[in-house]
Backbone as JSON Lines, residues from 0, in Angstrom:
{"i":0,"aa":"M","n":[90.8,103.24,89.15],"ca":[90.75,103.6,90.35],"c":[91.68,104.71,90.62]}
{"i":1,"aa":"I","n":[91.3,105.58,91.84],"ca":[92.33,106.65,92.13],"c":[92.37,106.26,93.72]}
{"i":2,"aa":"T","n":[93.56,106.3,94.15],"ca":[93.91,106.24,95.69],"c":[94.41,107.58,96.27]}
{"i":3,"aa":"L","n":[93.82,107.71,97.5],"ca":[94.61,108.71,98.3],"c":[95.33,108.14,99.37]}
{"i":4,"aa":"T","n":[96.39,108.82,99.8],"ca":[97.16,108.21,100.75],"c":[96.61,108.5,102.07]}
{"i":5,"aa":"P","n":[97.22,107.79,103.17],"ca":[96.63,108.34,104.43],"c":[96.8,109.86,104.76]}
{"i":6,"aa":"R","n":[97.99,110.38,104.4],"ca":[98.01,111.87,104.41],"c":[97.09,112.74,103.94]}
{"i":7,"aa":"A","n":[96.72,112.35,102.58],"ca":[95.98,113.15,101.57],"c":[94.57,112.98,102.4]}
{"i":8,"aa":"A","n":[94.06,111.63,102.71],"ca":[92.78,111.42,103.05],"c":[92.48,112.27,104.63]}
{"i":9,"aa":"D","n":[93.58,112.14,105.38],"ca":[93.45,112.97,106.77],"c":[93.13,114.54,106.23]}
{"i":10,"aa":"R","n":[94.03,115.0,105.37],"ca":[93.76,116.5,105.08],"c":[92.67,116.56,104.31]}
{"i":11,"aa":"V","n":[92.02,115.83,103.58],"ca":[90.74,115.88,102.96],"c":[89.51,116.11,104.33]}
{"i":12,"aa":"R","n":[89.52,115.11,105.04],"ca":[88.71,114.9,106.11],"c":[88.99,116.41,107.0]}
{"i":13,"aa":"A","n":[89.96,117.06,107.21],"ca":[90.19,118.11,108.0],"c":[89.58,119.39,107.12]}
{"i":14,"aa":"M","n":[89.76,119.22,105.98],"ca":[89.04,120.49,105.23],"c":[87.73,120.49,104.94]}
{"i":15,"aa":"Q","n":[87.28,119.09,105.13],"ca":[85.68,118.97,104.88],"c":[85.2,119.41,106.37]}
{"i":16,"aa":"A","n":[85.94,119.14,107.06],"ca":[85.05,119.35,108.49],"c":[85.18,121.01,108.66]}
{"i":17,"aa":"D","n":[86.01,121.66,108.0],"ca":[85.73,123.25,108.18],"c":[84.72,123.54,107.23]}
{"i":18,"aa":"L","n":[84.16,122.86,106.33],"ca":[82.98,123.35,105.46],"c":[81.83,123.95,106.4]}
{"i":19,"aa":"A","n":[80.95,124.79,105.99],"ca":[79.92,125.39,106.63],"c":[79.07,124.09,106.41]}
{"i":20,"aa":"P","n":[78.06,123.68,107.52],"ca":[77.22,122.85,107.42],"c":[76.12,123.09,106.28]}
{"i":21,"aa":"P","n":[75.94,121.82,105.49],"ca":[74.7,122.32,104.47],"c":[73.55,122.58,104.91]}
{"i":22,"aa":"A","n":[72.5,123.37,104.34],"ca":[71.13,123.52,104.73],"c":[70.61,122.33,105.19]}
{"i":23,"aa":"A","n":[69.51,122.2,105.72],"ca":[68.71,121.09,105.94],"c":[68.28,120.15,104.76]}
{"i":24,"aa":"D","n":[67.99,121.09,103.75],"ca":[67.6,120.28,102.57],"c":[68.68,119.99,101.6]}
{"i":25,"aa":"A","n":[69.73,120.57,101.66],"ca":[70.98,120.38,100.65],"c":[71.83,119.41,101.03]}
{"i":26,"aa":"P","n":[72.45,118.6,99.83],"ca":[73.27,117.61,99.88],"c":[74.77,118.05,100.44]}
{"i":27,"aa":"A","n":[75.14,117.25,101.17],"ca":[76.55,117.53,101.99],"c":[77.47,117.58,100.58]}
{"i":28,"aa":"K","n":[78.57,118.36,100.8],"ca":[79.82,118.38,99.63],"c":[80.68,117.49,99.82]}
{"i":29,"aa":"R","n":[81.25,116.76,98.78],"ca":[82.35,115.66,98.98],"c":[83.45,116.47,97.97]}
{"i":30,"aa":"L","n":[84.79,115.96,98.08],"ca":[85.77,116.15,97.51],"c":[85.46,115.58,95.91]}
{"i":31,"aa":"R","n":[85.8,116.62,95.05],"ca":[85.75,116.36,93.36],"c":[87.14,116.55,93.07]}
{"i":32,"aa":"V","n":[87.65,115.45,92.35],"ca":[88.84,115.38,91.59],"c":[88.72,115.67,90.21]}
{"i":33,"aa":"L","n":[89.24,116.39,89.33],"ca":[89.0,116.69,88.07],"c":[90.31,117.0,87.28]}
{"i":34,"aa":"V","n":[90.0,116.89,86.03],"ca":[91.04,117.28,84.98],"c":[90.39,118.26,84.05]}
{"i":35,"aa":"E","n":[90.84,119.39,83.91],"ca":[90.6,120.43,82.98],"c":[91.66,120.89,81.86]}
{"i":36,"aa":"S","n":[91.13,121.37,81.11],"ca":[92.25,121.97,79.88],"c":[92.7,123.36,80.65]}
{"i":37,"aa":"G","n":[94.2,123.34,80.35],"ca":[94.95,124.66,80.84],"c":[96.37,124.23,81.36]}
{"i":38,"aa":"G","n":[96.75,125.02,82.15],"ca":[98.02,124.81,82.71],"c":[99.32,125.0,81.65]}
{"i":39,"aa":"C","n":[100.52,124.59,82.03],"ca":[101.41,124.99,81.05],"c":[101.78,123.71,80.03]}
{"i":40,"aa":"S","n":[100.99,122.55,80.33],"ca":[101.37,121.39,79.81],"c":[100.04,120.89,79.08]}
{"i":41,"aa":"G","n":[99.03,121.62,79.03],"ca":[97.64,121.14,78.18],"c":[96.59,120.96,79.25]}
{"i":42,"aa":"F","n":[96.86,120.12,80.04],"ca":[95.77,119.73,81.1],"c":[96.28,120.18,82.4]}
{"i":43,"aa":"Q","n":[95.38,120.59,83.49],"ca":[95.75,120.61,84.89],"c":[94.66,120.06,85.76]}
{"i":44,"aa":"Y","n":[95.23,119.7,86.98],"ca":[94.28,118.88,87.91],"c":[93.75,119.96,88.76]}
{"i":45,"aa":"G","n":[92.65,119.59,89.39],"ca":[91.73,120.38,90.27],"c":[91.08,119.67,91.12]}
{"i":46,"aa":"M","n":[90.81,120.18,92.22],"ca":[90.09,119.53,93.36],"c":[88.97,120.73,94.01]}
{"i":47,"aa":"S","n":[88.13,120.41,94.19],"ca":[87.35,121.14,95.06],"c":[86.14,120.55,95.91]}
{"i":48,"aa":"F","n":[85.31,120.86,96.74],"ca":[84.28,120.45,97.41],"c":[83.12,120.72,96.55]}
{"i":49,"aa":"D","n":[82.06,119.52,96.25],"ca":[81.08,119.99,95.28],"c":[80.07,118.98,95.65]}
{"i":50,"aa":"V","n":[78.98,118.97,95.05],"ca":[77.68,118.03,95.23],"c":[77.86,116.97,93.9]}
{"i":51,"aa":"W","n":[77.14,115.99,94.08],"ca":[77.04,115.15,92.95],"c":[76.34,115.74,91.73]}
{"i":52,"aa":"K","n":[76.82,115.44,90.65],"ca":[76.34,115.86,89.48],"c":[76.04,114.63,88.49]}
{"i":53,"aa":"D","n":[75.05,114.75,87.43],"ca":[74.64,113.68,86.66],"c":[75.86,113.15,86.03]}
{"i":54,"aa":"G","n":[75.95,111.8,86.09],"ca":[77.19,111.1,85.4],"c":[78.49,110.82,86.25]}
{"i":55,"aa":"D","n":[78.39,111.5,87.28],"ca":[79.44,111.32,88.04],"c":[79.67,110.09,88.78]}
{"i":56,"aa":"R","n":[81.02,109.53,88.88],"ca":[81.26,108.21,89.62],"c":[81.53,108.73,90.88]}
{"i":57,"aa":"E","n":[81.25,107.81,91.98],"ca":[81.53,108.09,93.11],"c":[82.42,106.97,93.65]}
{"i":58,"aa":"L","n":[83.74,107.51,94.02],"ca":[84.7,106.59,94.47],"c":[84.93,106.57,95.99]}
{"i":59,"aa":"E","n":[85.82,105.77,96.4],"ca":[86.2,105.9,97.98],"c":[87.66,105.36,98.08]}
{"i":60,"aa":"S","n":[88.34,105.85,98.61],"ca":[89.8,105.69,99.13],"c":[90.1,105.87,100.52]}
{"i":61,"aa":"A","n":[90.82,105.27,101.36],"ca":[90.99,105.53,102.58],"c":[90.06,106.21,103.38]}
{"i":62,"aa":"G","n":[88.79,105.58,103.29],"ca":[87.62,106.04,104.12],"c":[87.03,107.29,103.53]}
{"i":63,"aa":"V","n":[87.44,107.9,102.44],"ca":[87.07,109.15,101.81],"c":[86.28,109.12,100.74]}
{"i":64,"aa":"Q","n":[85.07,109.39,100.61],"ca":[84.23,109.35,99.41],"c":[84.5,110.54,98.45]}
{"i":65,"aa":"F","n":[84.46,110.39,97.33],"ca":[84.95,111.69,96.38],"c":[84.1,111.18,95.12]}
{"i":66,"aa":"Y","n":[83.77,112.35,94.37],"ca":[83.33,112.43,92.99],"c":[84.36,112.57,91.77]}
{"i":67,"aa":"V","n":[84.14,111.82,90.85],"ca":[84.98,112.04,89.52],"c":[83.98,112.1,88.2]}
{"i":68,"aa":"D","n":[84.12,112.89,87.36],"ca":[83.15,113.03,86.18],"c":[84.1,111.84,85.3]}
{"i":69,"aa":"P","n":[83.25,111.39,84.25],"ca":[83.72,110.29,83.45],"c":[85.11,110.54,82.56]}
{"i":70,"aa":"T","n":[85.2,111.79,82.22],"ca":[86.35,112.23,81.38],"c":[87.37,112.43,82.34]}
{"i":71,"aa":"S","n":[87.19,113.2,83.28],"ca":[88.35,113.18,84.03],"c":[89.2,111.88,84.7]}
{"i":72,"aa":"L","n":[87.96,110.93,84.88],"ca":[88.56,109.34,85.38],"c":[89.2,108.73,84.19]}
{"i":73,"aa":"A","n":[89.02,109.28,83.02],"ca":[89.79,108.26,81.97],"c":[91.37,108.8,82.05]}
{"i":74,"aa":"Y","n":[91.45,110.1,82.39],"ca":[92.77,110.72,82.63],"c":[93.5,110.32,83.93]}
{"i":75,"aa":"L","n":[92.52,110.08,85.15],"ca":[93.12,109.81,86.41],"c":[93.12,108.54,86.68]}
{"i":76,"aa":"D","n":[92.66,107.52,85.98],"ca":[92.73,106.2,86.49],"c":[94.08,105.47,86.64]}
{"i":77,"aa":"G","n":[94.15,105.08,87.97],"ca":[95.39,104.27,88.22],"c":[96.35,105.55,89.2]}
{"i":78,"aa":"S","n":[95.96,106.75,89.3],"ca":[96.56,107.65,90.02],"c":[96.36,107.7,91.5]}
{"i":79,"aa":"S","n":[97.59,108.17,92.06],"ca":[97.45,108.23,93.64],"c":[97.55,109.74,94.07]}
{"i":80,"aa":"I","n":[96.99,110.33,95.13],"ca":[97.02,111.6,95.48],"c":[97.63,111.6,96.94]}
{"i":81,"aa":"D","n":[98.56,112.36,96.94],"ca":[99.26,112.38,98.38],"c":[99.28,113.71,98.82]}
{"i":82,"aa":"F","n":[99.48,114.2,100.13],"ca":[99.56,115.34,100.64],"c":[100.71,115.88,101.35]}
{"i":83,"aa":"D","n":[101.32,116.68,100.91],"ca":[103.05,117.07,101.57],"c":[103.1,118.48,101.99]}
{"i":84,"aa":"D","n":[102.98,118.65,103.34],"ca":[102.94,119.69,104.25],"c":[104.24,119.99,104.81]}
{"i":85,"aa":"G","n":[105.31,119.55,104.09],"ca":[106.55,119.73,104.65],"c":[107.12,121.03,104.37]}
{"i":86,"aa":"L","n":[108.42,121.29,104.43],"ca":[109.19,122.59,104.12],"c":[108.91,123.24,102.89]}
{"i":87,"aa":"H","n":[108.55,122.58,101.91],"ca":[108.4,123.05,100.66],"c":[106.87,123.31,100.25]}
{"i":88,"aa":"G","n":[106.04,122.79,101.09],"ca":[104.6,123.15,101.14],"c":[104.02,122.96,99.97]}
{"i":89,"aa":"K","n":[104.4,121.83,99.25],"ca":[103.66,121.53,97.93],"c":[102.14,121.28,98.13]}
{"i":90,"aa":"G","n":[101.67,120.92,99.12],"ca":[100.28,120.58,98.97],"c":[99.88,119.34,98.46]}
{"i":91,"aa":"F","n":[98.68,119.26,97.73],"ca":[98.11,118.07,97.2],"c":[99.0,117.67,96.03]}
{"i":92,"aa":"E","n":[99.41,116.5,95.71],"ca":[100.46,116.1,94.58],"c":[99.74,114.69,94.29]}
{"i":93,"aa":"I","n":[99.41,114.91,92.56],"ca":[98.83,113.77,92.14],"c":[100.03,113.09,91.36]}
{"i":94,"aa":"K","n":[100.25,111.46,91.45],"ca":[101.06,110.89,90.71],"c":[100.32,110.03,89.63]}
{"i":95,"aa":"N","n":[100.34,110.5,88.55],"ca":[99.31,110.04,87.49],"c":[100.37,109.28,86.47]}
{"i":96,"aa":"P","n":[100.09,107.81,86.28],"ca":[100.78,107.1,85.48],"c":[100.13,107.29,83.87]}
{"i":97,"aa":"N","n":[99.28,107.88,83.75],"ca":[98.83,108.31,82.31],"c":[99.37,109.29,81.81]}
{"i":98,"aa":"A","n":[100.0,110.29,82.5],"ca":[100.69,111.61,82.07],"c":[101.93,111.15,81.28]}
{"i":99,"aa":"Q","n":[101.99,111.83,80.1],"ca":[103.42,111.74,79.23],"c":[104.46,112.59,79.6]}
{"i":100,"aa":"S","n":[103.93,113.91,80.17],"ca":[104.96,114.62,80.91],"c":[104.24,115.6,81.89]}
{"i":101,"aa":"T","n":[105.01,116.06,82.54],"ca":[104.47,117.01,83.61],"c":[105.01,118.27,83.75]}
{"i":102,"aa":"C","n":[104.44,119.39,84.32],"ca":[105.44,120.47,84.2],"c":[105.97,120.51,85.44]}
{"i":103,"aa":"G","n":[106.8,121.56,85.62],"ca":[107.85,121.51,86.83],"c":[107.1,121.68,88.41]}
{"i":104,"aa":"C","n":[105.94,122.32,88.14],"ca":[105.11,122.58,89.21],"c":[104.28,121.39,89.86]}
{"i":105,"aa":"G","n":[104.16,120.28,88.84],"ca":[103.37,119.23,88.9],"c":[102.0,119.37,89.06]}
{"i":106,"aa":"K","n":[101.41,120.38,88.73],"ca":[99.87,120.9,88.63],"c":[99.43,120.42,87.07]}
{"i":107,"aa":"S","n":[100.3,120.21,86.29],"ca":[99.7,120.29,85.02],"c":[100.37,118.97,84.12]}
{"i":108,"aa":"F","n":[99.66,118.45,83.09],"ca":[100.41,117.48,82.58],"c":[99.82,117.31,81.14]}
{"i":109,"aa":"S","n":[100.63,116.38,80.35],"ca":[100.19,116.12,78.91],"c":[99.94,114.71,78.67]}
């Protein structure tokens, strides 16, 4: 399971509201949380708005429905996502109990 804090959920809802409405026959886009190769520690976190893809898991936390592919879920299971808009302006922050190490920016891990 992946959880969103209330601050993260509020920010996702605000960002989703700013998306252009889909065409009448197109599915609505939802948050996608993913892990991909790259970054300074081997893997990096990613987030985007996307449509459902074959094999996706549809999860829900704090009233926000989102997609995660099976490979990313294996890396992210048990993680929590927060949003920090304070003085340092970090943005979304993922706390991943599966990461053995993280880089200084918090966007990549191994």
